[in-house]
C-alpha positions as CSV (number, residue, x, y, z in Angstrom):
1,M,118.2,93.4,56.2
2,N,116.8,94.3,59.1
3,T,113.7,96.8,58.7
4,P,113.2,99.8,61.1
5,K,110.4,97.6,63.0
6,Q,112.6,94.7,64.1
7,Q,115.5,96.7,66.2
8,S,115.9,99.6,68.7
9,Y,116.8,102.5,66.8
10,L,118.0,104.4,69.9
11,I,121.7,103.8,69.2
12,P,121.8,104.5,65.4
13,I,119.8,107.8,66.0
14,S,122.9,108.9,68.7
15,I,125.3,108.1,66.1
16,V,123.8,110.0,63.4
17,G,123.1,112.8,65.7
18,V,127.0,113.3,65.8
19,L,127.0,113.5,62.2
20,F,124.7,116.1,61.9
21,F,126.1,118.0,64.5
22,A,129.9,117.7,62.1
23,I,127.4,119.1,59.4
24,G,126.5,122.3,61.3
25,F,130.0,122.5,62.4
26,A,131.3,122.5,58.7
27,L,129.2,124.7,57.0
28,G,129.2,127.1,60.1
29,I,133.3,127.5,59.6
30,N,132.9,127.7,56.1
31,G,130.3,130.4,56.0
32,L,132.3,132.0,58.8
33,L,135.2,132.5,56.5
34,V,133.5,134.3,54.1
35,P,133.8,137.9,54.9
36,Y,137.3,137.5,56.2
37,L,139.0,136.7,52.8
38,E,137.9,139.9,51.2
39,K,141.0,142.0,52.0
40,P,143.9,139.7,52.5
41,L,142.6,138.3,48.8
42,H,141.8,141.5,47.1
43,I,138.7,140.3,46.1
44,S,134.9,141.8,46.3
45,S,132.1,140.6,49.0
46,A,130.2,139.2,45.8
47,E,133.4,136.9,45.0
48,S,133.8,135.9,48.6
49,Y,130.0,134.2,48.3
50,L,131.6,132.1,45.9
51,L,132.7,130.1,48.6
52,L,129.4,129.1,49.4
53,T,128.5,128.7,46.2
54,A,131.0,126.1,45.4
55,T,130.1,124.1,48.5
56,F,126.4,124.0,47.6
57,L,127.2,123.6,43.8
58,S,128.4,120.0,44.8
59,F,124.5,119.2,45.8
60,V,123.5,119.8,42.3
61,I,126.4,117.7,40.6
62,F,126.5,114.5,43.2
63,S,123.4,113.9,44.6
64,F,122.1,111.4,42.5
65,P,125.3,109.8,42.2
66,A,125.5,109.9,46.4
67,G,122.0,107.6,45.9
68,M,123.8,105.4,43.7
69,L,126.8,105.0,45.6
70,I,124.4,104.4,48.9
71,K,122.2,101.7,47.2
72,K,125.7,100.0,46.0
73,I,127.8,99.9,49.4
74,G,125.2,101.1,52.0
75,Y,124.4,104.1,54.3
76,K,127.1,103.8,56.6
77,K,130.1,103.2,54.3
78,T,128.8,106.5,52.3
79,M,128.7,108.3,55.6
80,A,132.5,107.0,56.6
81,L,133.4,108.1,52.8
82,S,132.2,111.4,53.2
83,F,134.3,112.3,55.9
84,V,137.5,111.3,53.5
85,F,136.2,114.3,50.9
86,F,135.5,116.4,54.2
87,A,139.1,116.0,55.3
88,V,140.8,116.7,51.9
89,G,138.6,120.0,51.0
90,L,139.1,121.5,54.5
91,Y,143.1,120.6,54.6
92,L,143.3,122.2,51.5
93,F,142.5,125.7,53.3
94,V,145.5,125.5,54.8
95,P,148.0,125.4,51.5
96,A,145.2,128.0,50.1
97,A,146.0,130.4,53.3
98,R,149.8,130.2,53.1
99,A,149.3,131.0,49.3
100,A,146.5,133.4,49.5
101,S,145.1,131.2,46.7
102,F,141.2,132.2,46.0
103,P,141.0,129.7,43.7
104,L,142.3,126.5,46.0
105,F,139.9,128.1,48.5
106,L,137.4,127.2,45.8
107,I,138.6,124.0,45.4
108,G,138.6,123.1,48.9
109,S,135.0,124.3,49.4
110,F,133.6,122.4,46.5
111,I,135.3,118.7,47.7
112,S,134.3,119.7,51.0
113,G,130.8,120.6,49.7
114,T,131.1,116.8,48.2
115,G,131.6,115.2,51.2
116,N,128.4,117.4,52.8
117,T,126.6,116.1,49.6
118,L,127.2,112.5,50.4
119,L,126.6,112.9,54.0
120,Q,123.2,114.9,53.7
121,A,122.2,112.1,51.1
122,S,123.0,109.0,53.9
123,V,121.8,110.9,57.5
124,N,118.5,112.5,55.9
125,P,116.7,109.4,54.7
126,Y,118.5,107.1,57.4
127,V,116.8,109.4,60.2
128,T,113.7,109.4,58.3
129,I,113.0,105.5,57.7
130,C,115.4,104.0,61.0
131,G,112.3,104.1,63.4
132,P,108.2,104.6,62.8
133,I,107.5,107.0,59.7
134,E,105.0,109.1,62.6
135,K,107.7,109.8,64.4
136,A,110.4,110.9,61.5
137,A,109.6,114.6,62.1
138,Q,110.4,114.3,66.0
139,R,113.5,112.5,65.1
140,M,114.4,115.4,62.6
141,S,113.8,117.9,65.1
142,I,116.4,116.2,67.5
143,M,118.8,116.2,64.8
144,G,118.1,120.0,63.7
145,I,119.1,121.0,67.4
146,L,122.2,119.3,67.2
147,N,123.1,120.7,63.6
148,K,122.3,123.9,64.8
149,G,124.5,123.3,67.7
150,G,127.5,122.7,65.2
151,W,126.9,126.4,63.9
152,A,127.0,127.4,67.1
153,V,130.4,126.2,68.2
154,A,131.9,127.0,64.8
155,P,132.7,130.8,66.2
156,I,133.6,129.7,69.2
157,F,136.5,127.2,68.2
158,L,138.0,129.7,65.9
159,A,138.0,132.0,68.8
160,L,140.3,129.6,70.9
161,F,143.1,130.4,68.0
162,I,142.0,133.9,66.9
163,S,142.2,136.9,69.2
164,D,139.7,138.7,67.5
165,L,136.8,137.4,64.5
166,Q,135.4,141.1,64.5
167,V,138.7,142.5,63.1
168,N,140.6,141.3,59.6
169,I,142.3,138.1,60.4
170,D,145.9,136.9,59.2
171,L,145.1,133.9,57.1
172,N,147.9,132.2,58.7
173,D,146.3,131.7,62.1
174,I,143.6,129.3,60.4
175,T,146.5,126.9,59.7
176,L,146.3,125.2,62.9
177,P,142.6,125.3,63.6
178,F,142.2,123.7,60.4
179,Y,144.7,120.9,61.1
180,I,142.4,120.1,64.1
181,I,139.4,120.4,62.3
182,V,141.0,117.7,59.7
183,G,142.0,115.4,62.5
184,V,138.7,115.3,64.2
185,F,136.5,114.6,60.6
186,I,139.0,111.8,60.0
187,L,138.3,110.5,63.5
188,L,134.7,110.8,62.8
189,G,135.2,108.9,59.3
190,I,136.7,105.9,61.5
191,F,134.0,106.3,64.0
192,S,131.1,106.3,61.1
193,F,133.0,103.2,59.6
194,F,133.3,100.9,62.5
195,S,129.9,101.8,64.5
196,P,127.3,99.5,65.1
197,L,125.2,101.0,62.7
198,P,122.6,98.9,60.9
199,E,121.6,99.1,57.3
200,V,118.0,100.0,57.1
201,C,115.3,100.2,54.2
202,A,112.1,101.9,54.1
203,E,108.7,100.0,53.9
204,G,108.0,98.3,50.7
205,E,111.6,98.7,49.5
206,D,113.6,95.7,48.1
207,E,117.6,96.2,48.3
208,T,118.0,93.6,45.5
209,A,115.1,95.0,43.1
210,D,116.3,96.9,39.9
211,T,114.3,99.8,39.4
212,K,114.7,99.6,35.5
213,G,111.4,99.1,34.0
214,E,109.4,100.2,37.1
215,G,109.2,103.7,36.2
216,S,110.7,106.7,37.2
217,L,110.7,109.2,40.2
218,F,108.1,111.5,37.9
219,Q,105.2,108.8,39.2
220,F,105.7,110.1,42.7
221,P,104.2,114.0,42.4
222,H,103.9,114.1,46.1
223,L,107.9,113.5,46.1
224,L,108.4,116.0,43.3
225,L,106.4,118.8,45.2
226,G,108.3,117.8,48.1
227,A,111.4,118.4,46.5
228,F,110.7,122.0,45.2
229,A,108.9,122.9,49.0
230,L,112.3,121.7,50.4
231,F,114.1,123.9,48.1
232,L,112.0,127.0,49.0
233,Y,112.1,126.2,52.5
234,V,116.1,126.1,52.4
235,G,116.3,129.4,50.6
236,V,113.9,131.4,53.1
237,E,115.7,129.6,56.0
238,T,119.3,130.8,54.8
239,I,117.8,134.1,54.3
240,A,116.1,134.2,58.0
241,L,119.9,133.2,59.3
242,A,121.9,135.2,57.1
243,T,120.5,138.4,56.5
244,P,119.5,139.9,60.1
245,V,122.9,141.0,60.5
246,D,122.6,143.6,57.5
247,Y,118.9,144.4,58.1
248,A,120.0,145.9,61.8
249,T,123.1,147.6,60.4
250,T,120.7,149.4,58.1
251,L,118.6,150.0,60.9
252,Q,121.5,151.4,62.7
253,S,122.6,153.3,60.2
254,E,119.3,155.0,60.2
255,G,119.1,155.8,63.5
256,K,116.0,153.0,63.8
257,L,117.4,150.3,65.8
258,M,115.8,149.9,69.0
259,N,117.7,148.9,71.9
260,F,115.0,148.5,74.8
261,G,117.7,150.0,77.3
262,F,120.0,146.9,76.7
263,A,123.2,146.8,75.0
264,W,122.7,143.7,73.6
265,F,120.2,145.0,71.1
266,A,122.0,148.0,70.1
267,N,124.9,145.3,68.3
268,P,123.7,144.2,64.8
269,A,126.0,141.4,65.1
270,N,123.6,139.7,67.5
271,Y,120.4,139.7,65.7
272,T,121.2,136.4,64.0
273,T,121.3,135.2,67.4
274,F,117.3,135.8,67.8
275,T,116.3,133.5,64.8
276,V,118.6,130.7,66.3
277,L,117.0,130.8,69.4
278,A,113.5,130.8,67.7
279,M,114.3,127.9,65.8
280,W,116.1,126.2,68.6
281,A,112.6,126.6,70.7
282,G,110.6,125.0,67.9
283,Y,112.8,121.8,67.8
284,I,112.6,121.7,71.3
285,L,108.6,121.7,71.1
286,G,108.7,119.4,68.0
287,A,110.9,116.8,70.1
288,I,108.4,116.9,72.9
289,L,105.3,117.4,71.3
290,M,105.4,114.9,67.9
291,P,103.9,112.4,67.1
292,K,101.6,112.1,70.8
293,V,100.1,115.6,71.0
294,I,100.8,116.9,67.3
295,S,101.4,114.9,64.1
296,Q,104.3,115.9,61.8
297,N,101.8,117.1,59.2
298,T,99.8,119.5,62.0
299,A,103.5,120.6,62.9
300,L,104.2,121.5,59.1
301,K,101.1,123.4,58.9
302,I,101.3,125.3,61.8
303,C,104.7,126.4,61.2
304,A,103.9,127.1,57.4
305,W,101.7,129.7,58.7
306,I,103.8,131.0,61.2
307,G,106.2,131.7,57.8
308,T,103.3,133.0,56.1
309,V,102.1,135.3,58.4
310,C,105.6,136.8,59.5
311,S,107.1,137.3,56.1
312,L,104.0,139.4,54.8
313,V,103.8,141.6,58.7
314,A,107.9,141.9,58.3
315,V,107.1,144.2,55.3
316,L,103.9,145.8,56.1
317,V,104.9,147.1,59.6
318,P,107.8,149.6,60.1
319,S,111.0,148.7,59.7
320,S,112.3,148.9,63.2
321,Y,109.8,146.3,64.0
322,G,109.9,144.2,61.1
323,I,113.2,142.7,61.9
324,Y,111.6,140.9,65.0
325,F,109.4,139.2,62.5
326,I,112.2,137.9,60.9
327,A,113.6,136.8,63.8
328,L,110.2,134.9,64.2
329,L,110.7,133.1,61.0
330,G,113.0,130.7,62.7
331,L,110.1,129.8,64.9
332,G,108.3,128.9,61.6
333,N,111.4,127.5,59.9
334,S,112.1,125.2,62.8
335,L,109.5,122.1,61.9
336,L,109.3,122.4,58.3
337,W,112.6,120.1,57.4
338,G,111.4,117.1,59.1
339,P,108.0,116.9,58.2
340,I,108.4,117.6,54.5
341,W,111.1,115.0,54.6
342,A,108.8,112.6,56.0
343,L,105.9,113.1,54.0
344,A,108.2,113.6,50.7
345,M,109.8,109.9,51.1
346,Q,106.4,107.8,52.0
347,H,105.5,105.2,49.9
348,L,108.7,105.2,47.5
349,G,109.5,101.8,47.8
350,N,112.1,100.8,45.8
351,F,113.0,104.4,44.9
352,T,113.6,105.6,48.3
353,K,117.3,106.2,47.8
354,A,116.5,108.3,44.5
355,G,114.3,110.0,46.4
356,G,116.2,111.2,49.4
357,S,118.9,112.2,46.4
358,L,116.6,114.3,44.9
359,L,115.5,116.1,48.1
360,T,119.2,116.3,48.8
361,M,119.7,118.5,45.8
362,A,117.0,120.6,46.8
363,I,119.1,122.0,49.4
364,V,120.8,124.0,46.6
365,G,117.9,126.4,47.4
366,G,120.3,127.9,50.1
367,A,122.7,129.0,47.5
368,L,120.2,130.2,44.8
369,I,117.2,132.2,46.7
370,P,119.6,134.4,49.0
371,L,121.0,135.4,45.6
372,L,117.3,136.4,44.3
373,F,116.9,138.3,48.0
374,G,120.1,140.1,47.2
375,W,118.9,141.1,43.6
376,C,115.7,142.2,45.0
377,K,117.6,144.4,47.6
378,D,119.2,146.2,44.9
379,L,116.1,146.7,43.2
380,F,113.9,148.0,45.8
381,G,116.7,149.9,47.1
382,D,115.3,148.7,50.7
383,I,116.2,145.4,52.4
384,Q,113.0,145.1,54.4
385,Q,110.9,144.9,51.1
386,A,113.2,142.4,49.7
387,Y,111.7,140.1,52.4
388,L,108.6,139.9,50.1
389,I,109.8,137.0,48.0
390,C,109.6,134.7,50.8
391,F,105.8,135.5,51.2
392,P,104.8,133.2,48.2
393,M,107.6,130.6,49.0
394,Y,105.8,129.9,52.6
395,L,102.4,129.7,50.7
396,F,103.6,127.1,48.5
397,I,104.9,125.1,51.8
398,L,101.4,125.8,53.1
399,Y,100.0,124.1,49.8
400,Y,102.0,121.2,50.2
401,A,100.9,120.9,54.1
402,Y,97.5,120.7,53.2
403,M,97.4,119.4,50.0
404,G,100.6,118.7,47.7
405,Y,101.8,115.9,49.7
406,K,98.7,113.9,48.8
407,V,99.1,114.0,45.1
408,G,99.2,110.9,43.4
409,L,99.4,109.0,46.6
410,K,95.7,107.3,45.4
411,K,97.3,105.6,42.5
């Protein structure tokens, strides 16, 4: 088996970049359907969000089995298999729409989420170890650009088949686009299986070794702390991406939404765009500057500071200004994912795949922490004050950037 130092990783990274785009597209399509299921299926807003919960639930159940599968059949075959689950899950959306069956939508989301789990558990460690570890965060930044690009393309793709995404849609309208999506995902599975994607292993990892008797993941506190930091990061990133429209709508109803003389600022639906643009700016800077100008650890510190300061200021300033500090959280979030992965995956040896599974499980933060945000919003009766929960989360990430990633490594 080849190590990252023995081969060029440009082609493998290019191939995996396509898969990161697919991850973003699948999640974007799934999340986009949430508000449109309420009226045709006669369900509440809270029930409609169970669609995302079903998707994220698979990360808890299948993360460690995914790591075992990768160890048995390798990264490439696991990536290819993930698209089988994607295709089956997304195909179920068609009969679910025809029968107006919410349980079938949930089953489809769960199966699709299982494919997402397998793909995330394979592509993220692969990008981390496929090349010099000091450039891992740079590679992750490029993957982030592609991933968010997939999110951006999802509504554009649906708009080709549905005339107005801002009004109630006929569930039958999603049949053709989902047939096309399923076909594309099957092709991606075939592409993954036959692609020239070499198997790689981390430094110090022996593919033939049995980890029984070597201890457990608990002997790597820097990994455990990294998993918790990643759990918090995915949560605050989801909040920064999912809540600006709600915040802007509240400001508009109170007559506090500033338009600065531009119609764009007057439309609450556009406010998530500011967060996404800020993230893209961070990704691009990360891809250019790391590791020659700044190290991935320095990037983590800078972005953790941005998140810490902006999450506090967003609560303290007048609400009409606070929303723009929420957008700046996108910049703070941009270079957290890659560096945390890179630092947490160091020195795991034969536990590399199990460590990747643990970090993949941390993605469930994207389902749980926004629920906490919603509870705080109801408790405070003020969406602006609910953002206060992000402050201690960024503080922990800041701790990890300075000290947490080193805990236990001297041993």
